[in-house]
C-alpha positions as CSV (number, residue, x, y, z in Angstrom):
1,M,24.6,-36.9,48.2
2,I,26.9,-34.7,50.4
3,R,30.5,-35.2,51.3
4,M,30.8,-35.1,55.5
5,D,33.2,-35.0,57.5
6,I,33.6,-36.4,61.4
7,K,33.1,-33.6,63.5
8,T,32.9,-35.6,66.7
9,I,33.1,-38.9,68.1
10,V,30.9,-39.7,71.8
11,V,31.9,-42.8,73.4
12,G,29.2,-43.5,75.6
13,A,29.2,-46.4,78.5
14,G,26.2,-47.7,80.1
15,P,22.8,-45.3,79.6
16,V,24.5,-42.7,77.6
17,A,24.4,-43.3,74.5
18,S,27.5,-43.2,71.6
19,L,26.9,-41.1,68.8
20,V,29.2,-40.3,66.0
21,V,28.2,-37.2,64.5
22,L,28.9,-36.3,60.8
23,N,29.3,-32.4,59.2
24,P,29.0,-31.8,55.4
25,R,32.6,-30.9,54.1
26,D,31.9,-27.4,53.0
27,S,34.3,-25.2,52.8
28,S,32.2,-21.9,52.5
29,G,30.4,-23.2,55.8
30,A,27.1,-22.2,54.2
31,D,25.7,-25.5,55.6
32,T,25.8,-25.6,59.1
33,R,24.1,-29.2,59.8
34,V,25.0,-31.4,61.8
35,L,24.0,-35.1,61.6
36,P,24.7,-37.7,64.3
37,I,24.3,-41.5,64.6
38,R,23.7,-43.4,67.3
39,I,26.3,-46.8,67.6
40,G,27.5,-48.9,69.7
41,T,30.3,-48.8,72.1
42,V,32.4,-50.9,70.0
43,E,31.9,-48.7,66.9
44,A,32.9,-45.7,68.3
45,S,35.9,-47.6,69.5
46,A,36.7,-48.5,66.3
47,I,35.6,-45.1,64.7
48,G,37.9,-43.3,67.3
49,M,40.7,-45.5,66.8
50,A,40.7,-44.8,62.9
51,V,40.4,-41.2,63.1
52,D,43.5,-40.6,65.8
53,G,45.2,-43.4,63.3
54,S,45.8,-46.1,66.1
55,V,48.0,-49.2,65.5
56,H,47.6,-52.6,66.7
57,E,50.0,-55.3,67.4
58,R,46.7,-57.5,65.6
59,P,44.5,-56.4,63.1
60,M,40.6,-55.3,64.1
61,T,38.0,-56.4,62.1
62,H,37.5,-53.3,59.9
63,D,41.5,-53.8,59.4
64,L,40.9,-57.0,58.0
65,L,37.8,-56.3,56.1
66,R,40.2,-53.2,54.5
67,D,43.3,-55.8,53.9
68,V,40.8,-58.6,52.3
69,I,39.4,-56.2,50.0
70,A,42.5,-54.6,49.0
71,T,44.2,-58.3,48.4
72,L,40.9,-59.1,46.5
73,G,42.2,-56.4,44.3
74,A,38.7,-54.1,45.1
75,T,39.1,-50.7,46.7
76,V,36.8,-48.8,48.8
77,S,35.5,-45.7,46.4
78,G,33.3,-44.2,48.9
79,I,30.4,-45.1,51.6
80,A,27.3,-43.8,51.7
81,I,24.7,-43.0,54.3
82,T,21.9,-43.5,51.9
83,R,18.1,-43.9,54.1
84,V,16.9,-43.6,57.8
85,E,13.9,-45.3,59.1
86,G,12.8,-43.8,62.6
87,T,16.5,-44.2,64.3
88,T,17.7,-46.5,62.0
89,F,20.4,-45.6,59.5
90,F,21.2,-47.6,56.4
91,A,24.9,-47.4,54.2
92,Q,26.4,-48.8,51.6
93,V,29.9,-49.4,51.0
94,N,31.2,-49.2,47.5
95,L,34.2,-50.9,45.6
96,I,35.6,-50.7,42.5
97,E,37.2,-53.9,41.2
98,R,40.7,-53.7,39.1
99,E,39.1,-54.2,36.2
100,G,36.5,-51.4,36.9
101,Q,33.5,-53.3,38.0
102,R,31.2,-52.1,40.8
103,H,29.5,-53.3,44.0
104,S,28.0,-51.7,46.6
105,I,27.1,-53.8,49.8
106,D,24.8,-53.3,52.6
107,S,26.0,-52.1,56.1
108,R,25.5,-50.4,59.0
109,P,26.6,-47.0,59.5
110,S,29.1,-47.1,62.0
111,D,30.8,-49.8,59.9
112,A,30.8,-48.0,56.7
113,I,32.5,-45.7,58.9
114,A,35.4,-47.0,60.2
115,L,36.3,-48.7,57.0
116,A,35.8,-45.6,55.0
117,L,38.5,-43.8,57.5
118,R,40.8,-46.4,57.9
119,T,41.1,-46.4,53.1
120,K,40.6,-43.1,53.4
121,A,37.6,-43.4,51.5
122,P,34.7,-40.7,51.2
123,I,31.8,-40.6,53.4
124,W,28.7,-39.4,51.5
125,V,25.0,-38.6,53.1
126,A,22.0,-38.8,51.1
127,E,20.4,-35.1,51.2
128,D,17.0,-37.0,52.0
129,V,18.4,-38.0,55.1
130,M,19.8,-35.0,56.0
131,Q,16.6,-33.2,55.9
132,T,14.9,-36.1,57.4
133,A,17.8,-36.9,60.5
134,S,20.4,-33.6,60.7
135,Y,20.1,-30.9,63.1
136,P,21.4,-26.9,63.4
137,D,24.9,-26.9,64.7
138,F,24.6,-24.5,67.2
139,T,28.2,-24.3,67.9
140,A,28.8,-23.0,63.9
141,V,25.4,-20.5,64.0
142,E,26.8,-19.4,67.4
143,K,30.5,-18.5,65.8
144,D,28.7,-17.0,62.5
145,E,26.6,-14.3,65.3
146,E,29.8,-13.3,67.0
147,S,31.7,-12.4,63.8
148,K,28.8,-10.6,62.6
149,E,28.7,-8.9,66.2
150,A,32.5,-8.3,65.6
151,A,32.1,-7.2,62.3
152,E,29.5,-4.3,63.4
153,F,31.8,-3.1,66.4
154,H,34.6,-2.8,63.9
155,D,32.5,-0.4,61.6
156,F,31.5,1.5,64.9
157,V,34.9,1.9,66.1
158,E,36.2,2.7,62.6
159,N,33.9,5.4,62.1
160,L,34.3,6.8,65.3
161,T,35.5,10.3,65.3
162,P,37.1,13.0,68.0
163,E,34.0,15.3,68.2
164,D,32.2,11.2,69.5
165,F,34.1,12.2,72.8
166,S,33.0,15.5,73.5
167,A,30.9,16.6,76.1
168,E,28.8,19.2,73.7
169,K,27.3,16.7,71.8
170,H,24.1,17.4,71.3
């Protein structure tokens, strides 16, 4: 399993799909893949509200679920996106009861992610899901190329000598 973070949320309208885009929580930057998951507009808004820390006067559905879990003495230990079939992703919400008993509950990824954000639980994705459905993060690849070019230019400038500027250069 790969630990993931939210890279971006796209709240679509009309024919434009809503997406949540996950990227690996890899501090070395070695894993430059992203995992886009198509979700409903309502779910995208719920995830966006959790990312922004928005608080409503009355609890939203995912807030209610978080509160019910806590009232029953359990915690969300994490969520996992476990498989993908075509364009359909499958997830589980993993709970631990006060006594230590564990439960995995089938969920849509969007609901699991919205709940994970509200409970500060980690988001995990199975490696085979990443192999099947992820894409290169072209932004990260572009930044890597820019860094390499800057390093090469820096080396060039550092190695310049006054002779490199003379008119009698061979």
